[in-house]
MARDRENKOL-239664 format. One record per residue (C-alpha): residue in one letter; x negated, y negated, z. Coordinates in pm, whole numbers, padded with zeros to 5 digits, always signed. Example, Ala and Ser with C-alpha at 12.3 -4.5 7.8 and 13.67 -1.06 7.14 Angstrom:
<nodes>
A-01230+00450+00780 S-01367+00106+00714 
</nodes>
This chain:
<nodes>
M+01675-08527-06785 R+01897-08247-06851 P+02025-08055-06544 R+01917-07692-06537 E+02174-07444-06629 R+02299-07223-06369 R+02308-06861-06455 N+02566-06609-06289 V+02363-06292-06217 Q+02617-06000-06185 V+02543-05795-05838 V+02586-05429-05930 Q+02768-05265-05632 E+02816-04886-05596 P+03176-04801-05673 E+03402-04791-05359 K+03500-04422-05474 T+03149-04311-05516 R+03043-04455-05175 K+03313-04244-05012 I+03208-03946-05185 Y+02826-03956-05170 G+02815-04180-04859 N+02757-04069-04497 S+03123-04018-04403 T+03176-03747-04161 M+03561-03754-04163 C+03674-03391-04127 H+03959-03312-04376 Q+04121-03088-04121 C+04115-03275-03807 Q+04097-03621-03967 R+03825-03721-03721 N+03482-03839-03774 D+03342-03772-03424 S+03351-03394-03443 G+02987-03339-03534 R+02835-03191-03821 V+03041-03142-04124 V+03006-02923-04443 R+03075-03061-04788 C+03207-02877-05078 L+02996-02900-05385 R+03282-02788-05614 C+03469-03111-05458 I+03181-03330-05533 G+03152-03219-05894 A+03525-03285-05925 N+03491-03609-05793 R+03676-03548-05466 R+03549-03600-05121 Y+03667-03285-04907 R+03458-03197-04603 Y+03511-02986-04291 C+03347-03000-03960 V+03194-02709-03808 K+03458-02696-03497 C+03746-02667-03766 I+03559-02399-03969 K+03526-02168-03665 R+03884-02253-03523 W+04099-02222-03834 Y+03894-02050-04086 P+03704-01788-03895 H+03693-01542-04198 L+03499-01793-04412 S+03128-01878-04358 E+02986-02228-04409 D+02836-02110-04742 D+03169-02026-04849 F+03285-02389-04771 V+02992-02515-04968 N+03085-02327-05278 N+03456-02323-05255 C+03635-02501-04976 P+04008-02440-04889 V+04130-02713-05087 C+03972-02565-05391 R+04118-02229-05289 N+04472-02379-05238 N+04492-02233-04895 C+04393-02519-04686 N+04597-02533-04349 C+04548-02876-04244 K+04860-03052-04137 A+04881-03279-04453 C+04838-02988-04695 L+05094-02761-04509 R+05362-03023-04501 G+05287-03203-04815 D+05444-03157-05154 I+05179-02905-05238 T+05015-03110-05514 R+04648-03142-05606 V+04495-03449-05770 S+04341-03395-06101 S+03971-03463-06115 K+03955-03686-06431 R+04284-03855-06492 G+04378-03903-06118 K+04724-03769-06191 K+04894-03509-05965 S+04918-03153-06112 P+05239-02956-06110 E+05361-02842-05781 I+05212-02507-05687 K+05482-02234-05685 A+05509-01850-05678 N+05504-01738-06022 E+05843-01750-06184 W+05981-01407-06260 S+06080-01348-06622 V+06142-01043-06832 S+06182-00976-07184 V+06491-00925-07378 E+06423-00556-07408 D+06366-00501-07029 K+06673-00719-06953 I+06890-00465-07159 K+06713-00168-07001 F+06767-00299-06651 S+07121-00393-06714 T+07203-00058-06851 R+07050+00104-06560 A+07271-00113-06310 L+07581-00028-06527 R+07537+00345-06459 F+07513+00317-06092 L+07806+00067-06062 L+08043+00249-06306 P+08145+00519-06059 W+08256+00284-05780 L+08424+00046-06064 K+08641+00339-06142 E+08746+00413-05778 F+08811+00029-05717 H+09023+00012-06033 Q+09215+00329-05930 E+09280+00181-05570 Q+09428-00150-05720 M+09643+00042-05955 L+09790+00249-05687 E+09906-00075-05505 R+10037-00195-05821 S+10238+00090-05851 V+10378+00050-05487 E+10447-00311-05551 A+10658-00214-05868 S+10843+00023-05678 I+10943-00233-05416 R+11037-00468-05695 G+11221-00195-05888 I+11067-00283-06201 D+10845-00126-06478 P+10460-00143-06359 G+10387-00237-06716 K+10602-00547-06706 M+10487-00660-06343 E+10261-00962-06298 V+10064-01006-05986 P+10027-01374-05897 L+09703-01527-05911 V+09566-01702-05597 K+09376-02023-05663 C+09059-02003-05466 E+08749-02241-05491 S+08445-02064-05621 D+08260-02120-05285 E+08534-01996-05061 R+08542-01668-04898 I+08866-01491-04809 Y+08856-01225-04531 C+09121-00985-04408 D+09272-01106-04116 K+09265-00759-03943 C+08938-00604-04023 R+08718-00925-04119 T+08630-00746-04443 S+08587-00960-04754 I+08873-00960-04997 V+08742-00927-05355 D+09078-00894-05568 F+09397-00729-05489 H+09541-00797-05139 R+09878-00888-04960 S+09942-01239-04823 C+10220-01403-04648 S+10332-01695-04835 K+10458-01880-04508 C+10157-01844-04304 S+09888-01735-04539 Y+09803-01414-04342 D+09578-01205-04575 L+09579-00806-04552 C+09322-00582-04741 L+09406-00269-04926 S+09222-00065-04686 C+09443-00187-04403 C+09768-00166-04617 R+09673+00209-04681 E+09614+00284-04307 L+09970+00121-04207 R+10126+00324-04467 Q+09957+00649-04314 G+10099+00567-03977 L+09760+00439-03848 T+09724+00104-03689 P+09445-00091-03887 V+09142-00149-03703 G+08969-00498-03606 D+09211-00595-03335 V+09070-00606-02992 T+09331-00386-02863 S+09263-00103-03103 G+08890-00145-03070 K+08752+00190-02945 V+08469+00242-02695 T+08344+00605-02616 S+08256+00643-02273 L+07946+00863-02190 P+07965+01233-02185 D+08011+01467-01886 A+07741+01736-01844 G+07945+01974-02030 G+07965+01758-02353 K+08078+01443-02504 E+08425+01297-02431 D+08611+01040-02646 L+08824+00785-02468 H+09141+00647-02619 H+09413+00364-02538 G+09684+00620-02530 S+09729+00933-02334 S+09434+01178-02268 D+09606+01415-02505 D+09563+01181-02799 K+09347+01287-03100 V+09156+01115-03331 A+09119+01177-03692 S+08841+01412-03654 Q+08657+01532-03311 E+08447+01796-03498 P+08087+01731-03604 S+08091+01625-03961 D+07828+01607-04230 G+07976+01291-04387 H+07944+00942-04269 N+08303+00819-04266 D+08402+01072-03995 M+08145+00961-03743 L+08314+00656-03608 I+08472+00740-03276 D+08838+00647-03276 S+08841+00435-03579 A+09218+00442-03627 V+09494+00610-03410 P+09874+00644-03444 S+10039+00326-03423 E+10288+00429-03155 D+09997+00477-02906 H+09930+00097-02882 T+10120-00182-02707 P+10504-00244-02772 N+10412-00559-02954 L+10194-00391-03217 R+10441-00110-03242 Q+10677-00327-03396 W+10450-00382-03700 R+10555-00099-03938 V+10588-00027-04298 N+10958-00057-04430 N+11106+00255-04591 N+11046+00106-04938 G+10657+00065-04872 S+10675-00318-04816 I+10454-00451-04516 P+10603-00719-04328 C+10395-01009-04184 P+10260-00904-03814 P+10411-01069-03509 N+10277-01398-03394 E+10047-01221-03137 F+09846-01075-03406 G+09804-01369-03596 G+10093-01361-03838 C+10431-01507-03854 G+10661-01202-03832 S+10928-01361-04065 S+10846-01243-04422 L+10694-00974-04619 L+10339-00978-04744 E+10314-01004-05138 L+10071-00844-05355 K+09818-01112-05503 C+09497-01121-05695 L+09188-01335-05700 F+09084-01244-06064 E+09289-01249-06374 E+09490-00921-06399 K+09307-00800-06715 F+08953-00867-06563 I+08888-00533-06406 V+09055-00342-06683 D+08829-00533-06936 L+08522-00469-06728 L+08585-00108-06691 E+08656-00066-07068 K+08324-00250-07151 A+08116-00075-06902 N+08242+00274-07015 S+08148+00158-07355 V+07788+00068-07294 V+07721+00351-07059 N+07859+00613-07335 N+07653+00453-07616 G+07333+00421-07413 T+07084+00669-07340 M+07110+00899-07055 L+06952+00790-06725 E+06668+01031-06640 L+06684+01099-06255 G+06375+01290-06212 G+06329+01660-06087 S+06318+01810-05743 K+05915+01747-05714 C+05819+01408-05762 S+05487+01306-05956 C+05313+01262-05628 F+05218+01621-05643 T+04923+01734-05838 E+04924+02023-06091 S+04836+02257-05811 S+05124+02142-05605 D+04890+01962-05345 M+04993+01614-05243 N+04802+01326-05393 D+04665+01155-05085 A+04571+00859-05269 T+04917+00738-05316 S+05106+00915-05042 R+05103+00910-04658 K+05231+01207-04444 S+05468+01071-04217 A+05697+01399-04078 C+05641+01761-04036 R+05998+01887-04158 E+05994+02272-04246 N+06068+02366-04613 S+06085+02011-04710 H+05945+01799-05013 D+05999+01480-04848 N+05758+01461-04549 H+05523+01209-04739 I+05609+00848-04816 Y+05497+00711-05165 C+05239+00459-05071 P+05073+00264-05388 T+04863-00041-05370 A+04958-00356-05470 R+04722-00354-05768 D+04897-00023-05868 V+05230-00181-05845 Q+05079-00476-06077 N+04965-00196-06316 G+05288-00042-06361 S+05438+00180-06086 L+05802+00090-06134 D+05923+00439-06260 H+05733+00630-05967 F+05904+00371-05725 Q+06239+00438-05865 E+06207+00814-05836 H+06166+00781-05456 W+06402+00496-05418 L+06706+00701-05599 K+06647+00959-05334 G+06684+00713-05055 H+06320+00751-04938 P+06138+00451-04793 V+05831+00328-04989 I+05515+00153-04845 V+05289-00077-05051 R+04937-00159-04934 D+04705-00434-04945 T+04992-00684-05052 L+04797-01001-04901 A+04510-00929-05147 L+04727-01094-05415 T+04772-01411-05238 S+04554-01727-05183 G+04464-01634-04836 L+04679-01903-04648 S+04655-01834-04270 W+04961-01687-04113 E+04829-01763-03763 P+05119-01880-03525 M+04973-02216-03464 V+04912-02270-03844 M+05275-02172-03911 W+05395-02413-03637 R+05202-02705-03782 A+05339-02624-04123 L+05687-02631-03995 R+05852-02928-04181 E+06074-03157-03969 K+06447-03164-04032 R+06568-03529-04004 D+06900-03404-03823 K+06744-03189-03563 K+06630-03286-03244 K+06248-03308-03149 D+06322-03017-02875 E+06291-02766-03165 R+05929-02832-03208 L+05885-02815-02823 S+06052-02487-02728 V+06196-02153-02882 I+06460-01913-02787 A+06270-01586-02752 L+06385-01231-02640 E+06245-01093-02324 C+06194-00716-02370 L+06223-00627-01994 T+06548-00740-01920 W+06647-00802-02285 C+06755-01139-02204 E+06722-01477-02376 V+06426-01715-02283 D+06382-02078-02369 I+05993-02128-02361 N+05766-02373-02452 I+05630-02294-02800 H+05273-02373-02736 M+05282-02144-02440 F+05457-01879-02643 F+05195-01890-02921 D+04906-01875-02639 G+05083-01572-02492 Y+05082-01418-02860 S+04728-01351-02835 R+04662-01342-02460 G+04977-01184-02305 A+05203-01309-02040 V+05274-01182-01693 G+05609-01197-01510 P+05756-01125-01156 E+05611-00813-00984 D+05296-00829-01213 L+05493-00681-01500 P+05387-00742-01874 V+05620-00993-02032 L+05671-00897-02414 L+05846-01156-02615 K+06000-01161-02952 L+06105-01448-03171 K+06368-01371-03432 D+06454-01565-03757 W+06202-01852-03677 P+06257-02145-03759 Q+06620-02063-03654 H+06923-02098-03875 S+06687-02275-04148 S+06566-02217-04489 F+06220-02038-04482 E+06155-02184-04829 D+06239-02542-04721 R+06104-02551-04391 L+05772-02325-04462 P+05719-02412-04835 R+05354-02308-04850 H+05409-01989-04652 N+05703-01915-04887 T+05471-01945-05188 E+05236-01706-05021 F+05515-01443-04930 M+05651-01449-05302 S+05290-01394-05432 A+05277-01075-05196 L+05607-00937-05290 P+05588-00600-05476 F+05845-00462-05723 R+05982-00812-05787 E+06219-00648-06029 Y+06418-00564-05725 T+06295-00800-05460 D+06297-01138-05617 P+06549-01331-05461 K+06626-01569-05740 S+06569-01384-06055 G+06507-01018-05997 P+06688-00836-06277 L+06768-00535-06042 N+06849-00746-05742 L+07228-00748-05765 A+07237-01029-05517 V+07114-01270-05769 K+07391-01216-06020 L+07626-01417-05818 P+07719-01730-06014 E+07574-02062-05920 N+07891-02201-05776 V+07968-01883-05559 K+07867-01909-05189 K+07584-01656-05151 P+07477-01439-04851 D+07182-01536-04647 L+06924-01257-04744 G+06611-01430-04643 P+06311-01463-04618 K+06279-01454-04239 T+06008-01452-04001 Y+05980-01240-03700 I+05706-01299-03440 A+05656-01067-03138 Y+05415-00979-02874 G+05299-00609-02875 V+05073-00359-02708 A+04946-00004-02815 Q+05075+00183-02511 E+05422+00299-02493 L+05566+00170-02151 G+05885+00328-02131 I+06070-00008-02006 G+05992-00350-02154 D+05821-00239-02477 S+05849-00485-02758 V+06086-00303-02990 T+06364-00334-03248 K+06613-00086-03146 I+06767+00168-03365 H+07018+00032-03620 C+07135+00050-03995 D+07128-00225-04248 M+07402-00260-04488 S+07162-00364-04756 D+06809-00278-04878 A+06506-00462-04732 V+06129-00511-04739 N+05933-00620-04465 I+05575-00738-04475 L+05319-00734-04200 T+05135-01088-04249 H+04935-01125-03936 T+04827-00922-03601 D+04660-01022-03297 E+04540-00759-02998 I+04662-00790-02650 K+04453-00585-02410 L+04643-00466-02146 K+04521-00458-01791 V+04523-00149-01573 Q+04722-00318-01298 R+05000-00401-01546 I+05050-00037-01614 T+05050+00027-01240 A+05337-00247-01215 I+05527-00059-01474 E+05509+00273-01331 R+05614+00118-00999 K+05916-00035-01154 K+06023+00277-01322 E+05984+00461-00980 S+06197+00183-00809 L+06463+00232-01083 S+06474+00604-01056 K+06523+00591-00675 K+06794+00330-00716 E+06964+00567-00955 E+06944+00855-00721 N+07062+00672-00422 G+07379+00555-00624 N+07450+00906-00740 C+07395+01048-00384 Q+07659+00759-00265 V+07908+00866-00513 S+07880+01256-00465 Q+07923+01224-00099 T+08265+01046-00140 D+08388+01226-00452 P+08173+01367-00723 E+08451+01310-01001 S+08584+00987-00868 T+08376+00790-01133 M+08514+00983-01427 R+08864+01004-01290 A+08873+00621-01240 R+08738+00593-01574 R+08995+00819-01734 K+09263+00666-01519 G+09187+00316-01636 L+09213+00438-01995 K+09595+00556-01986 S+09704+00237-02138 G+09595+00000-02378 S+09585-00289-02141 N+09363-00121-01900 M+09139-00036-02166 R+09115-00380-02289 R+09022-00457-01911 S+08771-00185-01925 V+08592-00340-02227 L+08601-00710-02163 D+08576-00692-01783 V+08288-00430-01741 A+08104-00643-02015 S+08172-00952-01801 E+08077-00794-01467 E+07771-00606-01589 Q+07623-00888-01773 A+07704-01124-01520 G+07377-01019-01358 V+07176-01066-01664 Q+06906-01322-01637 K+06888-01576-01900 A+06545-01739-01835 V+06526-02110-01924 V+06183-02228-01932 A+06143-02598-01852 V+06064-02790-02159 E+05740-02980-02125 A+05713-03345-02225 E+05701-03430-02584 G+05348-03560-02512 N+05209-03216-02426 L+05255-03095-02785 T+05169-03407-03010 E+04867-03350-03215 A+04596-03631-03191 N+04446-03654-03530 G+04533-03285-03599 Q+04419-03123-03273 V+04647-02999-03012 S+04654-03173-02657 N+04490-02942-02380 Q+04777-03063-02154 S+04990-02770-02331 D+04754-02495-02216 A+04912-02451-01881 D+04871-02090-01807 H+05160-02087-01538 M+05511-02214-01554 D+05791-02207-01300 V+06093-02070-01506 S+06449-02148-01437 F+06715-01890-01542 S+07079-01875-01552 E+07298-01589-01495 G+07676-01602-01576 K+07810-01658-01924 A+07681-01386-02144 E+07728-01282-02508 Y+07969-00989-02564 S+07913-00663-02734 F+08126-00348-02724 C+07823-00148-02582 T+07861-00406-02326 T+07473-00458-02287 N+07382-00612-02632 R+07276-00914-02432 G+06970-01064-02636 E+07027-00963-02968 K+07130-01309-03079 V+07068-01378-03446 G+07179-01608-03718 N+07371-01534-04013 G+07216-01306-04279 S+06953-01036-04226 S+06634-00900-04137 S+06464-00586-04219 E+06460-00535-03854 D+06777-00662-03735 K+07029-00838-03954 S+07332-00860-03735 G+07539-01153-03657 S+07570-01275-03305 P+07829-01133-03064 N+08129-01337-02951 D+08103-01508-02627 V+08302-01388-02331 E+08557-01600-02237 G+08664-01707-01890 Q+08348-01660-01709 C+08216-01841-01419 E+07959-02136-01452 P+07600-02038-01463 K+07398-01997-01138 V+07060-02131-01168 G+06751-01985-01021 A+06391-01974-01067 I+06106-01718-01176 A+05755-01744-01279 I+05605-01664-01599 S+05212-01713-01664 L+04948-01625-01927 E+04720-01355-01868 P+04400-01506-01707 K+04089-01555-01918 D+03771-01348-01854 D+03902-01221-01485 K+03690-00926-01532 A+04002-00701-01446 L+03999-00335-01564 L+04145-00285-01900 V+04326+00005-02015 E+04110+00259-02197 G+04199+00431-02526 N+04160+00371-02879 Q+04356+00058-03036 S+04588+00150-03303 E+04479+00038-03654 G+04837-00044-03745 G+05033-00345-03626 A+05385-00169-03585 L+05517+00190-03552 W+05825+00259-03764 D+06065+00538-03728 I+06306+00569-04033 F+06570+00842-04054 R+06717+01022-04351 R+07055+00937-04437 E+07163+01308-04453 D+07025+01315-04063 V+07251+01046-03949 S+07556+01248-03800 K+07310+01462-03590 L+07134+01139-03479 H+07469+00988-03394 D+07550+01292-03170 Y+07228+01303-02990 L+07246+00956-02873 I+07606+00992-02750 K+07497+01317-02575 H+07210+01130-02407 A+07322+00792-02390 E+07294+00760-01977 E+06930+00827-02029 F+06848+00511-02199 R+06815+00161-02061 H+06923-00187-02236 C+06994-00484-02068 N+06872-00568-01719 Y+06707-00220-01684 G+07075-00101-01660 P+07165+00229-01835 V+07383+00206-02155 K+07747+00294-02008 Q+07969+00230-02330 V+07911+00264-02688 A+08123+00183-02989 H+07873+00325-03231 P+07524+00459-03093 I+07339+00318-03424 H+07541+00007-03508 D+07547-00125-03137 Q+07156-00144-03161 C+07105-00057-02780 F+06890+00265-02803 Y+06527+00315-02870 L+06401+00677-02912 T+06051+00717-02712 N+05820+00978-02829 E+05978+01201-02559 H+06327+01164-02711 K+06200+01215-03072 K+06043+01544-02951 R+06387+01650-02798 L+06598+01534-03086 K+06378+01781-03312 E+06420+02064-03057 E+06792+02017-03020 Y+06894+01897-03348 G+06611+01984-03602 I+06572+01647-03735 E+06274+01406-03738 P+06214+01054-03894 W+05958+00940-04108 T+05705+00796-03850 F+05400+00584-03947 E+05203+00273-03851 Q+05244-00040-04059 K+04902-00191-04121 L+04817-00546-04192 G+04930-00668-04543 E+05161-00357-04586 A+05533-00388-04724 V+05767-00164-04605 F+06076-00072-04818 I+06387+00028-04617 P+06687+00187-04832 A+07029+00066-04700 G+07185+00339-04485 C+06869+00481-04321 P+06868+00415-03955 H+06520+00274-03826 Q+06360+00129-03528 V+06019-00049-03483 R+05768-00072-03180 N+05509-00340-03200 L+05176-00206-03124 K+05007-00537-03158 S+05133-00898-03173 C+05273-00921-03509 I+05417-01175-03758 K+05643-00990-04023 V+05839-01158-04300 A+06137-00983-04414 L+06370-00997-04726 D+06701-00826-04817 F+06818-00731-05154 V+07085-00524-05323 S+06955-00244-05562 P+07192-00068-05794 E+07059+00263-05677 N+07187+00181-05328 V+07514-00039-05389 Q+07736+00261-05324 E+07577+00301-04975 C+07617-00067-04924 I+07980-00026-04981 R+08019+00280-04775 L+07851+00104-04489 T+08090-00195-04544 E+08388+00052-04493 E+08217+00189-04177 F+08146-00143-04019 R+08534-00259-04066 L+08610+00050-03852 L+08425-00111-03554 P+08609-00315-03290 K+08696-00668-03364 G+08412-00875-03203 H+08139-00620-03249 R+07814-00755-03370 V+07835-00608-03719 N+08216-00618-03776 E+08218-00930-03991 D+08129-00858-04379 K+07870-01109-04442 L+07721-00928-04748 E+08039-00919-04950 V+07882-00629-05164 K+08209-00574-05370 K+08207-00924-05494 I+07832-00876-05566 A+07898-00571-05767 L+08172-00710-05984 H+07975-01016-06057 A+07673-00784-06138 L+07896-00557-06377 N+08003-00875-06567 Q+07659-01012-06601 A+07497-00662-06708 I+07768-00629-06986 K+07695-00973-07098 D+07303-00916-07115 V+07372-00603-07314 S+07650-00691-07552 G+07678-01057-07517 Y+08040-01022-07400 D+08166-01214-07098 C+08452-01040-06957 K+08560-01307-06697 E+08549-01575-06949 S+08724-01366-07237 V+09019-01291-07001 R+09044-01650-06872 N+09066-01761-07237 E+09300-01501-07333 A+09546-01573-07023 K+09548-01952-07147 D+09681-01848-07495 E+09925-01572-07376 P+10270-01648-07240 S+10366-01500-06898 S+10585-01228-06856 S+10866-01471-06767 E+10818-01687-07061 A+10795-01390-07289 A+11123-01275-07137 E+11302-01598-07197 V+11163-01603-07555 E+11334-01256-07610 V+11668-01376-07475 H+11685-01668-07716 E+11605-01454-07995 K+11877-01224-07918 
</nodes>
C-alpha cells in the first residue's frame, strides 16, 4: 500500500505593508499615538501606497486652517508642510511611491541667471562701484607719495611690501576697529596696524578716534539749546558745531586736537617728514619704531581693477536712472493705489507713497520698477509673500519642535531663552514654554503691569539654515527680488561675491519673536528703537497672534507713569532748592580733564546700570518640557513663576542705558548691532525675586475697547536727507525719553546709533512741527516683506505678537552709503555697540568689482596680477641686474 502523498498548500497572507495601509491602525502621524480617537486617512497617500493618518485632535491643534476634507484629499505630508517633529527635524526627504527610494532633498529653488542677465547685472554693479574705486585708489596713491617722500625716492620706483595674510583672516585698525582692506601702516616689532583714515587724522593734528579716552559723549541740552561736552577745556571747539546737511558732520566731537588729551597721548605725534611712530605702550603699541606702509593685495591689483572697470563702463550702454516721477503715477498724474501705499503727508513731495507690489507681480517681472525706487533710497513693501510657500506653520511651538539639537550645546538651550523685557529694558532668562504661552496670552509682572518680551536672533548664535532647515526653505521661497536678496547666489547681492575661502559676515537669516499690543502704552512698549543699519535689509512678517489687553493693565500703566512723573518732579525740586545750576556745573566741572571725562562715562554707566534688574527665571526641570509621543507635557503650563533677578554687572554702552540690546554677530533688519562690552570691576550680583505670570484664561476681566490693528507691526522709516534734523531733534529732547529701568536718557554718543530712543506719536507730531520732517509710517501685515535701504533710520512697534525673519544684503545702489556709514561708525567711541566693522563693505566692494569684470570680460584682475608678479623681478632685483650690466 502506497502512502498518500502529502500536498503543501500555500496559505495566501495579506502583505504586511497592505495590512498597515488598509488595516484598522489608528496611529496618528503627528503625535505617534493610537489612543487619540478618530483618525482621518489621506486618500492620496493610500493611492500612493503610503499610510499617513492624522487624529482629529492634532488636526485642530496644529492645522487649524485645514478642514478634515482637506486632509482626506491632500494631507500635510503630500503638501510638504507637515509640522510633526519627525518631518521638521528630518532630512526633508520623501519616499517614492513605486520604487521605495528617497526623492531628492526638498530645497528652495536654486537661483540662476542667464549669461545675458549676468553681464547686465555685473555692468550695473560696476557703474555704481566705479566712483568709490576712484576715491579709494586716490587715497592709496596719496599715502604712497607720502611714503616715497619719507624714503627720499621716486614714487614710481618704490615698492610697498606685501603682507602675507590668510584668506580667512581679518585685519582691523588697532585704533578705530575699522577693517583694513589694502594699504595700511604697521609696526614691524609689535604688529600694531593703523588704517589710512587714522593716518590722515594724525597728520591733520587730530587724535584718531576709537580710544576710550577720546570717545566723546554729549550731555543733554539746557533749556536754551544743546551743549557739547569735551575732554578738554570748555572753550575747545569741535570740527563743526553748526547744523549740517551732510552726514559726516553729525557726529559729536568725532576728533579733537591732540594737545587736548592726556600727556601720554600727546607724545604720539607725526614726525616732520610725515612718518608716524608706533604709539606708546599705553595705547597698544611699542613706541620704539616707525609704522611702515604695507599692502594686502598685489600693488598693481587696484590699478588694473580701475583700468578694466573704466573700460567696461565706457564701452557699455548708459545706465538709465529714471525721471523725477516714477511709473507708480498714472497718465493723469494720480497715484496707482494698486501698487502703492500712502505712508506720509509731506508737502510738495513725490515720495509720500511706498511702492507696494504683490509677490505675484514680482514673479511676473517688476525688477525695473523696484530698482527705480531703490535707487532713490526709498523703502519697498512686497505683499502676500507667504502665498508662494508650501504653507508650513510658523507658530512658535512648531518652530520650537523644529529646532534641531546641537551636539555641543547643553540641554538648557531648549528649556530657557534669553529675552528682552520691554518695561525695564533688561534681560530675562525665561522658560521657553512659558515664553511661547505668553506670546498668545500675554504676561503680567509686578504692580499688575503688562510684561512684553522680545526674543532676538533665535536660536541664538546659530545658523538659521542648519537649525531650522524646513523654515529656512520656506523663507527662501517667500523671498522677493532674489536678484538682490539671495544670500548665496543673488547676482546683485555684492556680499555673495566674496571668494569661498574668505571669511564672510553673518547676514542672516535671523528670527525675531516678540509680544505686542495694539495700544501705545508710553512705557514698556514692545519696540525696536530707532537705529540705522549699515547694510540693506529685508524683513518678512511670518506669524502674528493677538494679545487682548485688559483694562486693569492700562490702569496700572497710567499709575506707573504718574508715579514716575512725581518722582522726577520731587527730584527736580530738591535740586532747585539747593542750587538750580549745581547739576550742570558739576557736569561741566567733571569734564575739564580727560581723566574726569573717562570717569564720567564709565562710572555713570556703572552706577546707573547697577540698579538695572536682570531677571533670571528659574529653569524648570527638563521633564517639564519633554514631549511624550509628540505632545507637550501639561506640567510646563504653569501660569505663575517666582522670578529671581540679579543686579550689578551690566553691559556697557556709551549711551549708558543700552542695557538689554544684546545681539550676536551679524544683523537684523530691526537691530544688527553687536553686544556692548562688559563693565569691568563691578560688584558681585545681588539676587532678589520678582513674579511673572501668564494672563488668566477666561477670568471675565474687562478688555480694552477699540479696533484691533490689521497689521502686526508699525514701522517708521526716515529719509536719508532728514537724518541731520532727526539727529538734532533727539539731542534737543533727549531728557524726555526713557530707556533702561524707566530712567531718562542722560548721555548720548550718537542719538541714532545708540539705539535708546523711540519716537511716540506725540514726538513724531512735534518733530514735524519743529523741523518739518516725518517718516514713512505704515503697518506691516502678515506675509509682507519690508525692504529697508542702508542709511535710513527706522523704528518698529509690535501691534501684535509677531514672528519676523530678516536678512541683510549689500546692493550696488547703496554700497557707497554702506561705506559712508562705516566711516561714521568708526568715529564713535571705542566700545560703542556699532564701533566694530563687522560688514567689511570695502572688502566686499573690491571682490565684487573683480568678479563683475570677470563676468563681463572674462578677465580676472587678481589672478592676472598675481601671475605677473611671479614672472617679473622685484625693483631690488632689477637694480642689481642694472648694476651688473653697467
